KOLTI-495541 format. One record per residue (C-alpha): residue number from 0; residue in three letters; x, y, z. Coordinates in nm, 4 decimals, always signed. Example, Ala and Ser with C-alpha at 12.3 -4.5 7.8 and 13.67 -1.06 7.14 Angstrom:
BEGIN
REC   pos   code         c1         c2         c3
REC     0    ALA    +1.2300    -0.4500    +0.7800
REC     1    SER    +1.3670    -0.1060    +0.7140
end
This chain:
BEGIN
REC   pos   code         c1         c2         c3
REC     0    UNK   -11.5078    -4.2985    +4.0400
REC     1    UNK   -11.7097    -4.6184    +4.0088
REC     2    UNK   -11.8967    -4.7028    +3.6939
REC     3    UNK   -12.2284    -4.6916    +3.8783
REC     4    UNK   -12.1869    -4.3268    +3.9733
REC     5    UNK   -12.0022    -4.2148    +3.6612
REC     6    UNK   -12.1636    -3.9445    +3.4510
REC     7    UNK   -12.4196    -4.0701    +3.2021
REC     8    UNK   -12.2011    -3.9698    +2.9050
REC     9    UNK   -11.9029    -4.1650    +3.0427
REC    10    UNK   -12.1191    -4.4722    +3.0999
REC    11    UNK   -12.2558    -4.4435    +2.7478
REC    12    UNK   -11.9092    -4.4152    +2.5932
REC    13    UNK   -11.7840    -4.7082    +2.8010
REC    14    UNK   -12.0794    -4.9192    +2.6892
REC    15    UNK   -12.0181    -4.8284    +2.3250
REC    16    UNK   -11.6519    -4.9219    +2.3636
REC    17    UNK   -11.7485    -5.2613    +2.5046
REC    18    UNK   -11.9861    -5.3198    +2.2136
REC    19    UNK   -11.7195    -5.2256    +1.9601
REC    20    UNK   -11.4579    -5.4506    +2.1207
REC    21    UNK   -11.7071    -5.7339    +2.1449
REC    22    UNK   -11.8032    -5.6952    +1.7796
REC    23    UNK   -11.4401    -5.6924    +1.6761
REC    24    UNK   -11.3636    -6.0100    +1.8694
REC    25    UNK   -11.6728    -6.1736    +1.7279
REC    26    UNK   -11.5653    -6.0751    +1.3768
REC    27    UNK   -11.2205    -6.2249    +1.4256
REC    28    UNK   -11.3747    -6.5438    +1.5597
REC    29    UNK   -11.6138    -6.5653    +1.2650
REC    30    UNK   -11.3390    -6.5098    +1.0142
REC    31    UNK   -11.1042    -6.7540    +1.1848
REC    32    UNK   -11.3781    -7.0171    +1.1797
REC    33    UNK   -11.4260    -6.9721    +0.8081
REC    34    UNK   -11.7258    -6.7423    +0.7748
REC    35    UNK   -11.5729    -6.5577    +0.4822
REC    36    UNK   -11.5320    -6.6277    +0.1139
REC    37    UNK   -11.2225    -6.6107    -0.0990
REC    38    UNK   -10.9326    -6.7890    -0.2537
REC    39    UNK   -10.7873    -7.0588    -0.0361
REC    40    UNK   -10.4593    -7.2297    +0.0398
REC    41    UNK   -10.4765    -7.5651    +0.2109
REC    42    UNK   -10.2340    -7.8006    +0.3783
REC    43    UNK   -10.3069    -8.0885    +0.6140
REC    44    UNK   -10.6708    -7.9915    +0.6495
REC    45    UNK   -10.6081    -7.6183    +0.6819
REC    46    UNK   -10.7499    -7.3706    +0.4360
REC    47    UNK   -10.6022    -7.0232    +0.4004
REC    48    UNK   -10.8345    -6.7601    +0.2587
REC    49    UNK   -10.6405    -6.5057    +0.0579
REC    50    UNK   -10.8860    -6.3355    -0.1751
REC    51    UNK   -11.2445    -6.2370    -0.2433
REC    52    UNK   -11.4317    -6.1095    +0.0617
REC    53    UNK   -11.1411    -6.1087    +0.3076
REC    54    UNK   -11.1031    -5.7498    +0.4195
REC    55    UNK   -10.9903    -5.7377    +0.7832
REC    56    UNK   -10.7485    -5.4501    +0.8320
REC    57    UNK   -10.6494    -5.5647    +1.1808
REC    58    UNK   -10.4847    -5.8725    +1.0314
REC    59    UNK   -10.2902    -5.6833    +0.7668
REC    60    UNK    -9.9139    -5.7250    +0.7609
REC    61    UNK    -9.7106    -5.4191    +0.8717
REC    62    UNK    -9.6905    -5.1506    +0.6090
REC    63    UNK    -9.5615    -4.8305    +0.7721
REC    64    UNK    -9.2579    -4.6400    +0.6525
REC    65    UNK    -9.0633    -4.6200    +0.9818
REC    66    UNK    -8.9241    -4.8779    +1.2192
REC    67    UNK    -9.1432    -4.7677    +1.5095
REC    68    UNK    -9.4671    -4.7910    +1.3136
REC    69    UNK    -9.3630    -5.1147    +1.1485
REC    70    UNK    -9.2884    -5.2695    +1.4862
REC    71    UNK    -9.6125    -5.1357    +1.6319
REC    72    UNK    -9.8010    -5.2986    +1.3453
REC    73    UNK    -9.6143    -5.6245    +1.4059
REC    74    UNK    -9.7233    -5.6141    +1.7696
REC    75    UNK   -10.0845    -5.5643    +1.6630
REC    76    UNK   -10.0615    -5.8512    +1.4167
REC    77    UNK    -9.9009    -6.0795    +1.6737
REC    78    UNK   -10.1947    -6.0262    +1.9080
REC    79    UNK   -10.4240    -6.1696    +1.6413
REC    80    UNK   -10.2002    -6.4534    +1.5223
REC    81    UNK   -10.3334    -6.6794    +1.7953
REC    82    UNK   -10.6807    -6.6360    +1.6462
REC    83    UNK   -10.5858    -6.6426    +1.2779
REC    84    UNK   -10.2423    -6.6905    +1.1170
REC    85    UNK   -10.0682    -6.3784    +0.9859
REC    86    UNK   -10.0721    -6.2490    +0.6351
REC    87    UNK   -10.1595    -5.9509    +0.4233
REC    88    UNK   -10.5286    -5.9667    +0.5115
REC    89    UNK   -10.5194    -6.3467    +0.4917
REC    90    UNK   -10.7176    -6.5854    +0.7120
REC    91    UNK   -10.7263    -6.9595    +0.7764
REC    92    UNK   -10.9949    -7.2125    +0.8583
REC    93    UNK   -11.0549    -7.5855    +0.8467
REC    94    UNK   -11.2209    -7.6797    +0.5159
REC    95    UNK   -11.5770    -7.8020    +0.5314
REC    96    UNK   -11.5629    -8.1754    +0.4748
REC    97    UNK   -11.2025    -8.1510    +0.3574
REC    98    UNK   -10.9554    -8.4299    +0.4145
REC    99    UNK   -10.6465    -8.2162    +0.3684
REC   100    UNK   -10.5231    -8.4091    +0.0645
REC   101    UNK   -10.3848    -8.2135    -0.2288
REC   102    UNK   -10.6426    -8.1408    -0.4953
REC   103    UNK   -10.4667    -8.1027    -0.8293
REC   104    UNK   -10.7713    -8.0759    -1.0508
REC   105    UNK   -10.6215    -7.7662    -1.2073
REC   106    UNK   -10.2539    -7.8323    -1.1434
REC   107    UNK    -9.9764    -7.6338    -1.3145
REC   108    UNK    -9.9853    -7.6553    -1.6921
REC   109    UNK    -9.6740    -7.5054    -1.8521
REC   110    UNK    -9.8627    -7.4497    -2.1773
REC   111    UNK   -10.0979    -7.1965    -2.0164
REC   112    UNK   -10.0537    -6.8313    -1.9368
REC   113    UNK    -9.7719    -6.7562    -2.1777
REC   114    UNK    -9.6858    -6.3973    -2.2578
REC   115    UNK    -9.8998    -6.2598    -2.5400
REC   116    UNK    -9.7456    -6.0243    -2.7972
REC   117    UNK    -9.9076    -5.6831    -2.7621
REC   118    UNK    -9.8664    -5.5799    -3.1245
REC   119    UNK   -10.0712    -5.2680    -3.1897
REC   120    UNK   -10.3259    -5.3547    -2.9192
REC   121    UNK   -10.1345    -5.1993    -2.6285
REC   122    UNK    -9.9146    -4.8876    -2.6162
REC   123    UNK    -9.5389    -4.9019    -2.5824
REC   124    UNK    -9.4121    -5.0379    -2.2503
REC   125    UNK    -9.7433    -5.2141    -2.1833
REC   126    UNK    -9.8260    -5.5810    -2.2315
REC   127    UNK   -10.1495    -5.7479    -2.3323
REC   128    UNK   -10.3040    -5.9622    -2.0616
REC   129    UNK   -10.5772    -6.1854    -2.2001
REC   130    UNK   -10.7266    -6.5138    -2.0886
REC   131    UNK   -10.9706    -6.6892    -1.8588
REC   132    UNK   -10.9515    -6.5666    -1.4984
REC   133    UNK   -11.0731    -6.7694    -1.2002
REC   134    UNK   -11.2224    -6.5491    -0.9248
REC   135    UNK   -11.1937    -6.8142    -0.6498
REC   136    UNK   -10.8802    -7.0295    -0.6318
REC   137    UNK   -10.7616    -7.3001    -0.3945
REC   138    UNK   -10.3866    -7.3552    -0.3617
REC   139    UNK   -10.2234    -7.6476    -0.1852
REC   140    UNK    -9.9095    -7.5658    +0.0140
REC   141    UNK    -9.6872    -7.8703    +0.0670
REC   142    UNK    -9.4084    -7.6963    +0.2569
REC   143    UNK    -9.4065    -7.3872    +0.4793
REC   144    UNK    -9.0957    -7.1763    +0.5388
REC   145    UNK    -9.1781    -7.1415    +0.9101
REC   146    UNK    -9.3371    -7.4293    +1.0990
REC   147    UNK    -9.3123    -7.2833    +1.4495
REC   148    UNK    -9.3278    -6.9444    +1.6170
REC   149    UNK    -9.5422    -6.6407    +1.5510
REC   150    UNK    -9.5108    -6.6737    +1.1729
REC   151    UNK    -9.6051    -7.0392    +1.1517
REC   152    UNK    -9.7657    -7.1168    +0.8140
REC   153    UNK    -9.6984    -6.7595    +0.7034
REC   154    UNK    -9.4846    -6.7992    +0.3908
REC   155    UNK    -9.5231    -7.1038    +0.1693
REC   156    UNK    -9.2004    -7.2495    +0.0301
REC   157    UNK    -9.3685    -7.4742    -0.2230
REC   158    UNK    -9.7162    -7.5263    -0.3666
REC   159    UNK    -9.8222    -7.8485    -0.5345
REC   160    UNK   -10.1522    -7.7628    -0.6944
REC   161    UNK   -10.4278    -7.5159    -0.7713
REC   162    UNK   -10.7987    -7.5597    -0.8265
REC   163    UNK   -11.0537    -7.3144    -0.9616
REC   164    UNK   -11.3475    -7.3082    -0.7202
REC   165    UNK   -11.5615    -7.0733    -0.9301
REC   166    UNK   -11.8437    -7.2157    -1.1390
REC   167    UNK   -11.7010    -7.0454    -1.4438
REC   168    UNK   -11.4025    -6.8352    -1.5363
REC   169    UNK   -11.4182    -6.4738    -1.6498
REC   170    UNK   -11.2600    -6.3654    -1.9757
REC   171    UNK   -11.0240    -6.0727    -1.9261
REC   172    UNK   -10.8450    -5.8601    -2.1833
REC   173    UNK   -10.6553    -5.5458    -2.0870
REC   174    UNK   -10.3193    -5.3739    -2.1093
REC   175    UNK   -10.0831    -5.3438    -1.8119
REC   176    UNK    -9.7585    -5.1541    -1.7660
REC   177    UNK    -9.4720    -5.3969    -1.8015
REC   178    UNK    -9.2807    -5.2228    -1.5215
REC   179    UNK    -9.3676    -5.0320    -1.2068
REC   180    UNK    -9.4212    -4.6642    -1.2824
REC   181    UNK    -9.1227    -4.4334    -1.3135
REC   182    UNK    -9.1251    -4.0845    -1.4706
REC   183    UNK    -8.8190    -4.1936    -1.6664
REC   184    UNK    -8.8248    -4.5357    -1.8311
REC   185    UNK    -8.5368    -4.7479    -1.7117
REC   186    UNK    -8.4850    -4.5727    -1.3791
REC   187    UNK    -8.5967    -4.6881    -1.0354
REC   188    UNK    -8.9756    -4.6988    -0.9895
REC   189    UNK    -9.1396    -4.4091    -0.8061
REC   190    UNK    -9.1968    -4.4611    -0.4337
REC   191    UNK    -9.4039    -4.2666    -0.1789
REC   192    UNK    -9.7060    -4.2746    -0.4063
REC   193    UNK   -10.0610    -4.2784    -0.2722
REC   194    UNK   -10.3598    -4.4296    -0.4508
REC   195    UNK   -10.4724    -4.0779    -0.5409
REC   196    UNK   -10.1271    -4.0056    -0.6872
REC   197    UNK   -10.1515    -4.3226    -0.8919
REC   198    UNK   -10.4997    -4.2350    -1.0141
REC   199    UNK   -10.3929    -3.8874    -1.1275
REC   200    UNK   -10.0752    -4.0072    -1.2970
REC   201    UNK   -10.2421    -4.2957    -1.4769
REC   202    UNK   -10.5353    -4.0753    -1.5774
REC   203    UNK   -10.3029    -3.8164    -1.7303
REC   204    UNK   -10.1758    -4.0882    -1.9652
REC   205    UNK   -10.5235    -4.2089    -2.0558
REC   206    UNK   -10.4834    -4.5095    -1.8283
REC   207    UNK   -10.6191    -4.6044    -1.4850
REC   208    UNK   -10.5224    -4.7772    -1.1629
REC   209    UNK   -10.5397    -5.1528    -1.2161
REC   210    UNK   -10.8291    -5.3477    -1.0676
REC   211    UNK   -10.7315    -5.5985    -0.8021
REC   212    UNK   -10.8534    -5.8872    -1.0183
REC   213    UNK   -10.6509    -5.7585    -1.3139
REC   214    UNK   -10.3378    -5.7426    -1.1031
REC   215    UNK   -10.3971    -6.0956    -0.9729
REC   216    UNK   -10.4532    -6.2391    -1.3201
REC   217    UNK   -10.1432    -6.0686    -1.4597
REC   218    UNK    -9.9462    -6.2164    -1.1686
REC   219    UNK   -10.0726    -6.5745    -1.1702
REC   220    UNK   -10.1787    -6.6425    -1.5299
REC   221    UNK   -10.4435    -6.8911    -1.6352
REC   222    UNK   -10.2610    -7.1674    -1.4490
REC   223    UNK   -10.3238    -6.9783    -1.1213
REC   224    UNK    -9.9666    -7.0061    -0.9956
REC   225    UNK    -9.9122    -6.8516    -0.6506
REC   226    UNK    -9.5978    -6.6576    -0.7374
REC   227    UNK    -9.5401    -6.4725    -1.0646
REC   228    UNK    -9.2354    -6.6895    -1.1359
REC   229    UNK    -9.3873    -7.0244    -1.0409
REC   230    UNK    -9.4787    -7.2656    -0.7636
REC   231    UNK    -9.1662    -7.2689    -0.5462
REC   232    UNK    -9.0739    -6.9606    -0.3471
REC   233    UNK    -8.7407    -6.8184    -0.4611
REC   234    UNK    -8.5902    -6.5435    -0.2463
REC   235    UNK    -8.3565    -6.4443    -0.5295
REC   236    UNK    -8.6136    -6.4260    -0.8088
REC   237    UNK    -8.7754    -6.1034    -0.6880
REC   238    UNK    -8.6790    -5.8218    -0.4525
REC   239    UNK    -8.8324    -5.9777    -0.1409
REC   240    UNK    -8.7456    -6.1486    +0.1874
REC   241    UNK    -8.4910    -5.8824    +0.2814
REC   242    UNK    -8.4114    -5.8523    +0.6507
REC   243    UNK    -8.1794    -5.5502    +0.6454
REC   244    UNK    -8.4648    -5.3076    +0.6007
REC   245    UNK    -8.3917    -5.0309    +0.8567
REC   246    UNK    -8.1510    -4.7391    +0.8621
REC   247    UNK    -7.9686    -4.6411    +1.1825
REC   248    UNK    -8.2309    -4.3748    +1.2531
REC   249    UNK    -8.5082    -4.6337    +1.2340
REC   250    UNK    -8.6456    -4.5293    +0.8961
REC   251    UNK    -8.7213    -4.7815    +0.6260
REC   252    UNK    -8.4268    -4.8337    +0.3932
REC   253    UNK    -8.4767    -4.7611    +0.0249
REC   254    UNK    -8.4170    -5.1034    -0.1290
REC   255    UNK    -8.5894    -5.0527    -0.4622
REC   256    UNK    -8.4484    -5.2201    -0.7713
REC   257    UNK    -8.5139    -5.1813    -1.1421
REC   258    UNK    -8.6731    -5.4482    -1.3602
REC   259    UNK    -8.3360    -5.5311    -1.5155
REC   260    UNK    -8.1978    -5.6169    -1.1708
REC   261    UNK    -8.4389    -5.9087    -1.1277
REC   262    UNK    -8.4773    -6.0686    -1.4723
REC   263    UNK    -8.6483    -6.3791    -1.3300
REC   264    UNK    -8.9204    -6.1785    -1.1555
REC   265    UNK    -9.1539    -6.2030    -1.4543
REC   266    UNK    -9.5149    -6.3227    -1.4647
REC   267    UNK    -9.6641    -6.5609    -1.7248
REC   268    UNK    -9.7768    -6.2559    -1.9246
REC   269    UNK    -9.4360    -6.0889    -1.9172
REC   270    UNK    -9.5062    -5.8338    -1.6423
REC   271    UNK    -9.2062    -5.7473    -1.4216
REC   272    UNK    -9.1687    -5.7136    -1.0442
REC   273    UNK    -9.5207    -5.8067    -0.9377
REC   274    UNK    -9.3806    -5.9681    -0.6239
REC   275    UNK    -9.1754    -5.7607    -0.3820
REC   276    UNK    -8.9921    -5.4369    -0.4675
REC   277    UNK    -9.2761    -5.1846    -0.4237
REC   278    UNK    -9.6197    -5.2603    -0.2872
REC   279    UNK    -9.8581    -5.1614    -0.5652
REC   280    UNK   -10.1897    -4.9802    -0.5440
REC   281    UNK   -10.4950    -5.1375    -0.7045
REC   282    UNK   -10.8688    -5.0717    -0.6867
REC   283    UNK   -11.0985    -5.3293    -0.5276
REC   284    UNK   -11.3277    -5.4398    -0.8092
REC   285    UNK   -11.6574    -5.3896    -0.6281
REC   286    UNK   -11.5722    -5.0252    -0.5571
REC   287    UNK   -11.4487    -4.9305    -0.9038
REC   288    UNK   -11.6330    -4.6330    -1.0493
REC   289    UNK   -11.7764    -4.5235    -0.7155
REC   290    UNK   -11.7261    -4.1819    -0.5600
REC   291    UNK   -11.4883    -4.3349    -0.3056
REC   292    UNK   -11.2990    -4.6293    -0.4572
REC   293    UNK   -11.1433    -4.8643    -0.2036
REC   294    UNK   -10.7757    -4.9483    -0.2512
REC   295    UNK   -10.5915    -5.2759    -0.2083
REC   296    UNK   -10.2134    -5.2981    -0.2100
REC   297    UNK   -10.0649    -5.5958    -0.3911
REC   298    UNK    -9.7341    -5.7762    -0.4147
REC   299    UNK    -9.5861    -5.6632    -0.0814
REC   300    UNK    -9.2421    -5.5007    -0.0806
REC   301    UNK    -8.8867    -5.6075    +0.0081
REC   302    UNK    -8.9530    -5.7277    +0.3629
REC   303    UNK    -9.0410    -6.0941    +0.4357
REC   304    UNK    -9.4118    -6.1154    +0.3447
REC   305    UNK    -9.6593    -6.3499    +0.1832
REC   306    UNK    -9.5833    -6.2195    -0.1698
REC   307    UNK    -9.8653    -6.4421    -0.2925
REC   308    UNK   -10.0453    -6.3252    -0.6080
REC   309    UNK   -10.3768    -6.3352    -0.4195
REC   310    UNK   -10.2644    -6.1722    -0.0942
REC   311    UNK   -10.3616    -5.8087    -0.0347
REC   312    UNK   -10.3088    -5.5260    +0.2126
REC   313    UNK   -10.6210    -5.3207    +0.2793
REC   314    UNK   -10.5312    -5.1342    +0.5988
REC   315    UNK   -10.4449    -4.8042    +0.4296
REC   316    UNK   -10.6704    -4.5419    +0.2727
REC   317    UNK   -10.6343    -4.3750    -0.0672
REC   318    UNK   -10.4075    -4.1025    +0.0709
REC   319    UNK   -10.1445    -4.3134    +0.2448
REC   320    UNK    -9.7929    -4.3181    +0.1036
REC   321    UNK    -9.4635    -4.4578    +0.2260
REC   322    UNK    -9.1157    -4.5525    +0.1141
REC   323    UNK    -9.2575    -4.8880    +0.0072
REC   324    UNK    -9.5607    -4.7759    -0.1989
REC   325    UNK    -9.5714    -4.7603    -0.5780
REC   326    UNK    -9.7998    -4.8495    -0.8662
REC   327    UNK    -9.8369    -4.9405    -1.2296
REC   328    UNK   -10.1194    -4.8526    -1.4671
REC   329    UNK   -10.3700    -5.0536    -1.6672
REC   330    UNK   -10.5974    -4.9657    -1.9564
REC   331    UNK   -10.8603    -5.1196    -2.1751
REC   332    UNK   -10.7306    -5.2404    -2.5091
REC   333    UNK   -10.8755    -4.9368    -2.6863
REC   334    UNK   -10.6331    -4.6644    -2.7948
REC   335    UNK   -10.4457    -4.4883    -2.5153
REC   336    UNK   -10.3129    -4.1356    -2.5492
REC   337    UNK    -9.9406    -4.1390    -2.6189
REC   338    UNK    -9.8232    -3.9768    -2.2952
REC   339    UNK    -9.5865    -4.2447    -2.1758
REC   340    UNK    -9.2963    -4.1633    -1.9410
REC   341    UNK    -8.9948    -4.0198    -2.1192
REC   342    UNK    -8.6942    -4.2395    -2.1765
REC   343    UNK    -8.3716    -4.2054    -1.9858
REC   344    UNK    -8.1473    -3.9506    -2.1521
REC   345    UNK    -8.4285    -3.8207    -2.3726
end
């Protein structure tokens, strides 16, 4: 049946489909050309947006719990790589007027972002995170792990500088769970948790799901480092960059570890396992307190991913859960009800 003689409803649906596809392609082109705001990573005149307003689910890194869905997601991502490099919702563009040289205005300062004793401010097993947070950050990548192929400029091996692009920093003070949530302290963190599961569990303890900006600040510190442990990517520091991730039946292998297994995977504030291990649920700041909060997953899990403190996965809704999903809780520094997870053997 030709389009000209097709039923009116079919023609209408076909037209709508063309409009949707056209809008999607236009959106990708706009984003790839830089018409989006956020934190940036630059190298040789290339800027990588990894925060703020970037929210394109089609460019999200694979996050399904089985081999078939993971590979399907990879195929979808690969189709967009030619338009914008891969990442967990990350984009790239050429900087306006940029010369590609490293800008180290706010380079690493080892005296910043040190762990702060919680004292009586935060409950047991939580740490105090306090300092000046920069909403928009530019990082300079001097060396990529992959320089060719479909994952070119995907994972940065070494960063040489960071610059706060915001006009002013925002003072933050809150408590965050030191470890990923587990019903029993000291055991493996809980997997297969949805955002709604996290919200209920945290709420029962007088806490809440962490805001995305809180998670980022706890990960990077005031010095805005790209990885919780520093400026050079270290495959052994955290539970990440694993390649043996599938079982024989195609399901995702359970490769969780406890905090004690990765003692170097610690952020400037003393928070454990913010990179790799389990991908953690957070709430996008602008949606906090609304009837339908929008989730962002942070930190990635044990597969090779960006693992950047500013990278995020926004393809899943509040009800998704998988073998790779977990969470930790945050709270204001006011008193929190003493309903912490029980200790092992207690």
